[in-house]
FIROFI-403127 format. One record per atom (N, C-alpha, C, O): residue number from 1; x, y, z; residue in three letters. Coordinates in nm, 2 decimals, padded with zeros to 4 digits. Example, Ala and Ser with C-alpha at 12.3 -4.5 7.8 and 13.67 -1.06 7.14 Angstrom:
SITE   num       xx       yy       zz   residu
SITE     1    01.32   -00.57    00.78      ALA
SITE     1    01.23   -00.45    00.78      ALA
SITE     1    01.32   -00.33    00.78      ALA
SITE     1    01.42   -00.33    00.85      ALA
SITE     2    01.28   -00.22    00.71      SER
SITE     2    01.37   -00.11    00.71      SER
SITE     2    01.29    00.00    00.79      SER
SITE     2    01.34    00.11    00.80      SER
//
This chain:
SITE   num       xx       yy       zz   residu
SITE     1    00.07   -00.12   -00.01      MET
SITE     1    00.00    00.00    00.00      MET
SITE     1    00.09    00.13    00.00      MET
SITE     1    00.07    00.21   -00.08      MET
SITE     2    00.17    00.14    00.09      LEU
SITE     2    00.25    00.27    00.10      LEU
SITE     2    00.38    00.24    00.01      LEU
SITE     2    00.47    00.33    00.00      LEU
SITE     3    00.40    00.12   -00.04      ALA
SITE     3    00.51    00.12   -00.13      ALA
SITE     3    00.51    00.18   -00.26      ALA
SITE     3    00.62    00.20   -00.32      ALA
SITE     4    00.40    00.21   -00.31      ALA
SITE     4    00.38    00.30   -00.43      ALA
SITE     4    00.41    00.44   -00.42      ALA
SITE     4    00.41    00.51   -00.53      ALA
SITE     5    00.43    00.49   -00.31      LEU
SITE     5    00.46    00.64   -00.30      LEU
SITE     5    00.60    00.68   -00.34      LEU
SITE     5    00.69    00.62   -00.29      LEU
SITE     6    00.61    00.77   -00.42      ALA
SITE     6    00.74    00.82   -00.46      ALA
SITE     6    00.82    00.88   -00.36      ALA
SITE     6    00.94    00.86   -00.36      ALA
SITE     7    00.76    00.96   -00.26      HIS
SITE     7    00.84    01.01   -00.15      HIS
SITE     7    00.77    00.96   -00.05      HIS
SITE     7    00.65    00.94   -00.05      HIS
SITE     8    00.85    00.92    00.05      PRO
SITE     8    00.79    00.87    00.18      PRO
SITE     8    00.73    00.98    00.26      PRO
SITE     8    00.79    01.08    00.28      PRO
SITE     9    00.60    00.97    00.31      PRO
SITE     9    00.54    01.07    00.40      PRO
SITE     9    00.63    01.10    00.52      PRO
SITE     9    00.71    01.02    00.56      PRO
SITE    10    00.62    01.21    00.58      GLY
SITE    10    00.68    01.25    00.71      GLY
SITE    10    00.59    01.20    00.82      GLY
SITE    10    00.65    01.16    00.92      GLY
SITE    11    00.48    01.19    00.81      ALA
SITE    11    00.39    01.13    00.92      ALA
SITE    11    00.26    01.07    00.86      ALA
SITE    11    00.20    01.13    00.77      ALA
SITE    12    00.22    00.96    00.91      VAL
SITE    12    00.08    00.90    00.87      VAL
SITE    12    00.00    00.93    00.99      VAL
SITE    12    00.03    00.88    01.10      VAL
SITE    13   -00.10    01.00    00.97      VAL
SITE    13   -00.22    01.04    01.08      VAL
SITE    13   -00.34    00.94    01.06      VAL
SITE    13   -00.41    00.95    00.95      VAL
SITE    14   -00.36    00.86    01.15      CYS
SITE    14   -00.49    00.78    01.14      CYS
SITE    14   -00.55    00.78    01.27      CYS
SITE    14   -00.50    00.84    01.37      CYS
SITE    15   -00.65    00.70    01.27      ASP
SITE    15   -00.76    00.69    01.40      ASP
SITE    15   -00.70    00.56    01.46      ASP
SITE    15   -00.60    00.50    01.42      ASP
SITE    16   -00.77    00.52    01.58      LYS
SITE    16   -00.74    00.40    01.66      LYS
SITE    16   -00.75    00.28    01.59      LYS
SITE    16   -00.68    00.18    01.62      LYS
SITE    17   -00.85    00.28    01.48      ALA
SITE    17   -00.89    00.15    01.41      ALA
SITE    17   -00.75    00.11    01.34      ALA
SITE    17   -00.73   -00.01    01.34      ALA
SITE    18   -00.65    00.18    01.30      TYR
SITE    18   -00.54    00.15    01.22      TYR
SITE    18   -00.43    00.11    01.33      TYR
SITE    18   -00.32    00.08    01.29      TYR
SITE    19   -00.46    00.10    01.47      ASP
SITE    19   -00.35    00.08    01.56      ASP
SITE    19   -00.33   -00.08    01.56      ASP
SITE    19   -00.38   -00.15    01.65      ASP
SITE    20   -00.25   -00.14    01.45      THR
SITE    20   -00.22   -00.27    01.46      THR
SITE    20   -00.08   -00.28    01.42      THR
SITE    20   -00.02   -00.19    01.36      THR
SITE    21   -00.01   -00.39    01.47      ASN
SITE    21    00.14   -00.41    01.45      ASN
SITE    21    00.16   -00.40    01.29      ASN
SITE    21    00.25   -00.33    01.25      ASN
SITE    22    00.09   -00.46    01.21      LYS
SITE    22    00.12   -00.48    01.07      LYS
SITE    22    00.11   -00.32    01.01      LYS
SITE    22    00.19   -00.29    00.93      LYS
SITE    23    00.02   -00.24    01.06      VAL
SITE    23    00.02   -00.10    00.99      VAL
SITE    23    00.14   -00.03    01.05      VAL
SITE    23    00.21    00.04    00.98      VAL
SITE    24    00.17   -00.04    01.17      LEU
SITE    24    00.27    00.03    01.23      LEU
SITE    24    00.42    00.00    01.17      LEU
SITE    24    00.51    00.08    01.16      LEU
SITE    25    00.43   -00.14    01.13      THR
SITE    25    00.53   -00.19    01.09      THR
SITE    25    00.57   -00.12    00.95      THR
SITE    25    00.68   -00.07    00.93      THR
SITE    26    00.45   -00.12    00.85      ALA
SITE    26    00.45   -00.07    00.73      ALA
SITE    26    00.49    00.08    00.74      ALA
SITE    26    00.56    00.13    00.65      ALA
SITE    27    00.45    00.15    00.83      VAL
SITE    27    00.46    00.29    00.84      VAL
SITE    27    00.61    00.32    00.87      VAL
SITE    27    00.66    00.41    00.81      VAL
SITE    28    00.67    00.24    00.96      ALA
SITE    28    00.80    00.25    00.99      ALA
SITE    28    00.89    00.21    00.88      ALA
SITE    28    00.99    00.27    00.86      ALA
SITE    29    00.86    00.11    00.81      ASP
SITE    29    00.95    00.06    00.69      ASP
SITE    29    00.95    00.17    00.59      ASP
SITE    29    01.05    00.18    00.52      ASP
SITE    30    00.86    00.25    00.57      GLN
SITE    30    00.86    00.36    00.48      GLN
SITE    30    00.93    00.50    00.54      GLN
SITE    30    00.94    00.61    00.48      GLN
SITE    31    00.99    00.47    00.66      GLY
SITE    31    01.06    00.59    00.73      GLY
SITE    31    00.97    00.70    00.77      GLY
SITE    31    01.01    00.82    00.77      GLY
SITE    32    00.85    00.67    00.79      ALA
SITE    32    00.75    00.78    00.84      ALA
SITE    32    00.74    00.75    00.98      ALA
SITE    32    00.78    00.65    01.04      ALA
SITE    33    00.67    00.87    01.04      VAL
SITE    33    00.63    00.86    01.18      VAL
SITE    33    00.48    00.84    01.20      VAL
SITE    33    00.40    00.92    01.16      VAL
SITE    34    00.44    00.74    01.27      SER
SITE    34    00.31    00.71    01.29      SER
SITE    34    00.25    00.79    01.40      SER
SITE    34    00.29    00.79    01.52      SER
SITE    35    00.15    00.85    01.36      VAL
SITE    35    00.06    00.94    01.46      VAL
SITE    35   -00.08    00.88    01.47      VAL
SITE    35   -00.18    00.93    01.43      VAL
SITE    36   -00.06    00.77    01.54      ILE
SITE    36   -00.17    00.68    01.56      ILE
SITE    36   -00.20    00.67    01.70      ILE
SITE    36   -00.11    00.62    01.77      ILE
SITE    37   -00.32    00.70    01.78      PRO
SITE    37   -00.33    00.68    01.92      PRO
SITE    37   -00.34    00.53    01.93      PRO
SITE    37   -00.41    00.47    01.85      PRO
SITE    38   -00.28    00.48    02.04      PRO
SITE    38   -00.29    00.34    02.09      PRO
SITE    38   -00.44    00.32    02.14      PRO
SITE    38   -00.50    00.40    02.20      PRO
SITE    39   -00.48    00.19    02.09      LYS
SITE    39   -00.59    00.14    02.14      LYS
SITE    39   -00.59    00.11    02.29      LYS
SITE    39   -00.49    00.06    02.35      LYS
SITE    40   -00.68    00.13    02.35      THR
SITE    40   -00.70    00.12    02.51      THR
SITE    40   -00.68   -00.04    02.56      THR
SITE    40   -00.65   -00.07    02.67      THR
SITE    41   -00.70   -00.12    02.45      SER
SITE    41   -00.65   -00.27    02.51      SER
SITE    41   -00.51   -00.29    02.48      SER
SITE    41   -00.47   -00.40    02.51      SER
SITE    42   -00.43   -00.22    02.43      ARG
SITE    42   -00.27   -00.22    02.42      ARG
SITE    42   -00.22   -00.22    02.54      ARG
SITE    42   -00.24   -00.13    02.63      ARG
SITE    43   -00.13   -00.34    02.57      LEU
SITE    43   -00.07   -00.34    02.71      LEU
SITE    43    00.04   -00.22    02.73      LEU
SITE    43    00.04   -00.16    02.84      LEU
SITE    44    00.12   -00.19    02.61      HIS
SITE    44    00.22   -00.09    02.60      HIS
SITE    44    00.15    00.03    02.54      HIS
SITE    44    00.11    00.03    02.43      HIS
SITE    45    00.12    00.14    02.61      GLN
SITE    45    00.06    00.26    02.55      GLN
SITE    45    00.17    00.34    02.51      GLN
SITE    45    00.24    00.39    02.59      GLN
SITE    46    00.20    00.35    02.37      ARG
SITE    46    00.32    00.43    02.30      ARG
SITE    46    00.27    00.57    02.28      ARG
SITE    46    00.15    00.60    02.27      ARG
SITE    47    00.36    00.65    02.29      PRO
SITE    47    00.35    00.80    02.28      PRO
SITE    47    00.30    00.83    02.14      PRO
SITE    47    00.34    00.75    02.05      PRO
SITE    48    00.23    00.94    02.10      TYR
SITE    48    00.21    01.00    01.98      TYR
SITE    48    00.20    01.15    01.99      TYR
SITE    48    00.19    01.20    02.10      TYR
SITE    49    00.20    01.23    01.87      ASP
SITE    49    00.19    01.37    01.87      ASP
SITE    49    00.05    01.41    01.88      ASP
SITE    49   -00.02    01.40    01.78      ASP
SITE    50    00.00    01.45    01.99      HIS
SITE    50   -00.15    01.48    02.01      HIS
SITE    50   -00.17    01.61    01.92      HIS
SITE    50   -00.28    01.62    01.86      HIS
SITE    51   -00.09    01.70    01.91      ASN
SITE    51   -00.12    01.82    01.83      ASN
SITE    51   -00.14    01.79    01.69      ASN
SITE    51   -00.23    01.84    01.62      ASN
SITE    52   -00.05    01.72    01.64      LEU
SITE    52   -00.07    01.68    01.48      LEU
SITE    52   -00.18    01.57    01.46      LEU
SITE    52   -00.23    01.56    01.34      LEU
SITE    53   -00.22    01.50    01.57      TYR
SITE    53   -00.36    01.43    01.56      TYR
SITE    53   -00.47    01.50    01.57      TYR
SITE    53   -00.57    01.46    01.52      TYR
SITE    54   -00.46    01.63    01.64      ALA
SITE    54   -00.58    01.72    01.64      ALA
SITE    54   -00.61    01.78    01.52      ALA
SITE    54   -00.72    01.81    01.49      ALA
SITE    55   -00.49    01.80    01.45      ASP
SITE    55   -00.51    01.87    01.32      ASP
SITE    55   -00.57    01.78    01.22      ASP
SITE    55   -00.61    01.83    01.11      ASP
SITE    56   -00.59    01.65    01.23      ARG
SITE    56   -00.65    01.56    01.14      ARG
SITE    56   -00.81    01.59    01.15      ARG
SITE    56   -00.88    01.59    01.05      ARG
SITE    57   -00.86    01.62    01.27      ASN
SITE    57   -01.01    01.67    01.28      ASN
SITE    57   -01.04    01.79    01.19      ASN
SITE    57   -01.15    01.80    01.14      ASN
SITE    58   -00.96    01.88    01.15      LYS
SITE    58   -00.97    02.01    01.09      LYS
SITE    58   -00.98    01.95    00.94      LYS
SITE    58   -01.06    02.00    00.86      LYS
SITE    59   -00.91    01.86    00.90      ILE
SITE    59   -00.91    01.80    00.76      ILE
SITE    59   -01.04    01.74    00.74      ILE
SITE    59   -01.11    01.77    00.65      ILE
SITE    60   -01.08    01.64    00.85      GLU
SITE    60   -01.21    01.57    00.83      GLU
SITE    60   -01.34    01.67    00.81      GLU
SITE    60   -01.42    01.66    00.73      GLU
SITE    61   -01.34    01.76    00.91      ARG
SITE    61   -01.45    01.88    00.89      ARG
SITE    61   -01.45    01.94    00.77      ARG
SITE    61   -01.55    01.97    00.72      ARG
SITE    62   -01.33    01.96    00.70      PHE
SITE    62   -01.30    02.05    00.57      PHE
SITE    62   -01.38    01.95    00.46      PHE
SITE    62   -01.47    01.99    00.39      PHE
SITE    63   -01.34    01.82    00.45      PHE
SITE    63   -01.39    01.74    00.36      PHE
SITE    63   -01.55    01.72    00.40      PHE
SITE    63   -01.62    01.72    00.30      PHE
SITE    64   -01.61    01.72    00.52      GLY
SITE    64   -01.74    01.71    00.55      GLY
SITE    64   -01.80    01.82    00.48      GLY
SITE    64   -01.91    01.80    00.41      GLY
SITE    65   -01.74    01.93    00.49      ARG
SITE    65   -01.82    02.07    00.42      ARG
SITE    65   -01.81    02.04    00.27      ARG
SITE    65   -01.91    02.08    00.20      ARG
SITE    66   -01.71    01.99    00.23      LEU
SITE    66   -01.72    01.97    00.08      LEU
SITE    66   -01.82    01.87    00.03      LEU
SITE    66   -01.86    01.88   -00.08      LEU
SITE    67   -01.86    01.78    00.11      LYS
SITE    67   -01.94    01.67    00.07      LYS
SITE    67   -02.09    01.73    00.10      LYS
SITE    67   -02.18    01.65    00.08      LYS
SITE    68   -02.12    01.85    00.15      GLU
SITE    68   -02.24    01.89    00.15      GLU
SITE    68   -02.29    01.92    00.03      GLU
SITE    68   -02.41    01.93    00.01      GLU
SITE    69   -02.20    01.95   -00.06      ALA
SITE    69   -02.25    01.97   -00.21      ALA
SITE    69   -02.27    01.83   -00.27      ALA
SITE    69   -02.18    01.74   -00.28      ALA
SITE    70   -02.38    01.82   -00.31      ARG
SITE    70   -02.45    01.68   -00.35      ARG
SITE    70   -02.36    01.62   -00.46      ARG
SITE    70   -02.33    01.50   -00.47      ARG
SITE    71   -02.33    01.71   -00.55      GLY
SITE    71   -02.27    01.66   -00.68      GLY
SITE    71   -02.12    01.60   -00.65      GLY
SITE    71   -02.06    01.51   -00.70      GLY
SITE    72   -02.08    01.68   -00.55      PHE
SITE    72   -01.92    01.64   -00.50      PHE
SITE    72   -01.94    01.50   -00.44      PHE
SITE    72   -01.87    01.41   -00.47      PHE
SITE    73   -02.04    01.49   -00.34      ALA
SITE    73   -02.04    01.37   -00.26      ALA
SITE    73   -02.07    01.26   -00.35      ALA
SITE    73   -02.01    01.16   -00.34      ALA
SITE    74   -02.16    01.26   -00.45      THR
SITE    74   -02.19    01.16   -00.54      THR
SITE    74   -02.09    01.13   -00.66      THR
SITE    74   -02.11    01.03   -00.73      THR
SITE    75   -02.00    01.22   -00.67      ARG
SITE    75   -01.90    01.21   -00.79      ARG
SITE    75   -01.99    01.22   -00.90      ARG
SITE    75   -01.98    01.14   -00.99      ARG
SITE    76   -02.06    01.31   -00.91      TYR
SITE    76   -02.17    01.33   -01.04      TYR
SITE    76   -02.06    01.36   -01.18      TYR
SITE    76   -02.08    01.32   -01.29      TYR
SITE    77   -01.97    01.43   -01.14      GLU
SITE    77   -01.90    01.47   -01.27      GLU
SITE    77   -01.84    01.35   -01.34      GLU
SITE    77   -01.81    01.25   -01.27      GLU
SITE    78   -01.84    01.35   -01.47      LYS
SITE    78   -01.79    01.21   -01.55      LYS
SITE    78   -01.64    01.22   -01.56      LYS
SITE    78   -01.58    01.11   -01.55      LYS
SITE    79   -01.57    01.32   -01.58      THR
SITE    79   -01.43    01.33   -01.61      THR
SITE    79   -01.35    01.36   -01.46      THR
SITE    79   -01.40    01.43   -01.37      THR
SITE    80   -01.23    01.32   -01.46      ALA
SITE    80   -01.15    01.37   -01.34      ALA
SITE    80   -01.10    01.50   -01.35      ALA
SITE    80   -01.04    01.54   -01.25      ALA
SITE    81   -01.12    01.57   -01.47      VAL
SITE    81   -01.08    01.72   -01.48      VAL
SITE    81   -01.20    01.78   -01.42      VAL
SITE    81   -01.19    01.86   -01.32      VAL
SITE    82   -01.33    01.75   -01.46      SER
SITE    82   -01.44    01.83   -01.41      SER
SITE    82   -01.45    01.80   -01.26      SER
SITE    82   -01.49    01.90   -01.19      SER
SITE    83   -01.43    01.69   -01.21      PHE
SITE    83   -01.44    01.66   -01.07      PHE
SITE    83   -01.33    01.74   -00.98      PHE
SITE    83   -01.36    01.78   -00.87      PHE
SITE    84   -01.21    01.76   -01.03      LEU
SITE    84   -01.10    01.84   -00.99      LEU
SITE    84   -01.15    01.98   -00.97      LEU
SITE    84   -01.12    02.05   -00.87      LEU
SITE    85   -01.22    02.04   -01.09      ALA
SITE    85   -01.25    02.16   -01.11      ALA
SITE    85   -01.37    02.20   -01.00      ALA
SITE    85   -01.38    02.32   -00.96      ALA
SITE    86   -01.46    02.11   -00.98      ILE
SITE    86   -01.56    02.13   -00.88      ILE
SITE    86   -01.49    02.12   -00.73      ILE
SITE    86   -01.53    02.20   -00.65      ILE
SITE    87   -01.39    02.04   -00.71      ALA
SITE    87   -01.33    02.04   -00.58      ALA
SITE    87   -01.26    02.18   -00.57      ALA
SITE    87   -01.28    02.24   -00.46      ALA
SITE    88   -01.20    02.23   -00.65      HIS
SITE    88   -01.14    02.37   -00.64      HIS
SITE    88   -01.24    02.46   -00.61      HIS
SITE    88   -01.24    02.53   -00.50      HIS
SITE    89   -01.34    02.47   -00.69      LEU
SITE    89   -01.45    02.56   -00.68      LEU
SITE    89   -01.50    02.56   -00.52      LEU
SITE    89   -01.51    02.66   -00.45      LEU
SITE    90   -01.53    02.44   -00.50      LEU
SITE    90   -01.59    02.44   -00.35      LEU
SITE    90   -01.51    02.48   -00.25      LEU
SITE    90   -01.55    02.55   -00.16      LEU
SITE    91   -01.36    02.43   -00.27      ALA
SITE    91   -01.26    02.47   -00.16      ALA
SITE    91   -01.24    02.63   -00.16      ALA
SITE    91   -01.20    02.69   -00.05      ALA
SITE    92   -01.26    02.69   -00.27      ALA
SITE    92   -01.24    02.83   -00.29      ALA
SITE    92   -01.37    02.89   -00.20      ALA
SITE    92   -01.36    02.97   -00.11      ALA
SITE    93   -01.50    02.84   -00.25      LEU
SITE    93   -01.61    02.90   -00.17      LEU
SITE    93   -01.61    02.88   -00.01      LEU
SITE    93   -01.65    02.97    00.06      LEU
SITE    94   -01.54    02.75    00.03      ASP
SITE    94   -01.54    02.72    00.17      ASP
SITE    94   -01.44    02.83    00.23      ASP
SITE    94   -01.47    02.88    00.34      ASP
SITE    95   -01.32    02.86    00.16      TRP
SITE    95   -01.23    02.95    00.20      TRP
SITE    95   -01.28    03.09    00.24      TRP
SITE    95   -01.25    03.15    00.34      TRP
SITE    96   -01.37    03.15    00.13      MET
SITE    96   -01.44    03.28    00.14      MET
SITE    96   -01.53    03.26    00.25      MET
SITE    96   -01.57    03.37    00.30      MET
SITE    97   -01.59    03.16    00.32      ARG
SITE    97   -01.69    03.17    00.41      ARG
SITE    97   -01.66    03.23    00.51      ARG
SITE    97   -01.74    03.25    00.60      ARG
//
């Protein structure tokens, strides 16, 4: 999954559902830092960057606002260029809010 990236990411930010040894190993193999909070059932609670994880919420809320537009949420546009144009338009409108 991560091997297809041209440049390794600096950090991989995920929620608790991705807190598995397999995912953590894959992220470490790519030379990235995992910002994944440990599940409460883990015996060893490893540290993670709380501030970077909190920024994840901002991104999720942004995409939630984009998906308020029905055409974007249902991928109504036929071509990738048209879909990207709609994404740019919606992002600009969100920025002006």
